[in-house]
KEDO-959326 format. One record per residue (C-alpha): residue in three letters; x, y, z; residue number from 1. Coordinates in nm, 4 decimals. Each point is the difference from the previous one (the first is absolute). Layout:
 rest        u        v        w  nr
  ala        X        Y        Z NUM
...
END
This chain:
 rest        u        v        w  nr
  met   0.0170  -0.0182  -0.0133   1
  asn   0.1000   0.3612  -0.0983   2
  ile  -0.0524   0.2946   0.2684   3
  gly   0.0249   0.3761  -0.1446   4
  ile   0.0230   0.2961   0.2211   5
  ile  -0.0276   0.3284  -0.1281   6
  gly   0.2263   0.2063   0.1647   7
  asp   0.3661   0.1209   0.0122   8
  tyr   0.2074  -0.2644   0.1642   9
  asn   0.2599   0.1111   0.2458  10
  pro   0.1436  -0.2846   0.2391  11
  ala   0.0913   0.2775   0.2620  12
  tyr  -0.3454   0.0526   0.1141  13
  pro  -0.1046  -0.2753   0.2102  14
  ser  -0.3811  -0.0298  -0.0753  15
  gln   0.0815  -0.0894  -0.3627  16
  arg   0.2549  -0.2790   0.1243  17
  thr  -0.2534  -0.1326   0.2313  18
  thr  -0.2657   0.0191  -0.2849  19
  cys   0.2281  -0.2509  -0.2056  20
  glu   0.0728  -0.2127   0.3084  21
  ala  -0.3309  -0.0531   0.0976  22
  leu  -0.1444  -0.0558  -0.3381  23
  leu   0.2826  -0.2759  -0.0409  24
  his  -0.0882  -0.1474   0.3463  25
  ala  -0.3527  -0.0262  -0.0767  26
  ala   0.0686  -0.1720  -0.3390  27
  arg   0.2343  -0.2486   0.2080  28
  gln  -0.2434  -0.0825   0.2274  29
  ala  -0.2711  -0.0215  -0.2753  30
  gly   0.2356  -0.2254  -0.2093  31
  leu   0.0306   0.2372  -0.3085  32
  arg   0.3406   0.1296  -0.1855  33
  ile  -0.0434   0.3935  -0.0736  34
  gly   0.1703   0.2841  -0.1528  35
  ile  -0.0398   0.3264   0.0850  36
  glu   0.0451   0.2788  -0.2097  37
  trp   0.0142   0.3888   0.1017  38
  ile  -0.1272   0.1667  -0.2974  39
  ser   0.1217   0.4042  -0.0057  40
  ser  -0.3232   0.2106   0.0377  41
  ser   0.1943   0.2490  -0.2291  42
  ser   0.0050  -0.2816  -0.2899  43
  leu  -0.3537  -0.0276   0.0213  44
  his  -0.1014   0.3885  -0.0229  45
  gly  -0.2436   0.0409  -0.2599  46
  arg   0.0170  -0.3382  -0.1502  47
  ser  -0.3077  -0.1993   0.1653  48
  ala  -0.0146  -0.1843  -0.2734  49
  ser   0.3063  -0.1831   0.0402  50
  ile  -0.0653  -0.0908   0.3576  51
  ser  -0.1843  -0.3091  -0.1079  52
  ser   0.3097  -0.1415  -0.1214  53
  his   0.1619  -0.0131   0.3373  54
  val  -0.3504  -0.1605   0.1102  55
END
């Protein structure tokens, strides 16, 4: 399963690190393998049609 998170990832922010850790933990508990991709919000500005390519 792939999970896309719209936002600008910065590993220096604890909340962003723990978001990834929580998703990975939940996936392990459910017996799933996941991929997490942070999608820069600035790369989507004015491109709402292309968002579906990330879904």
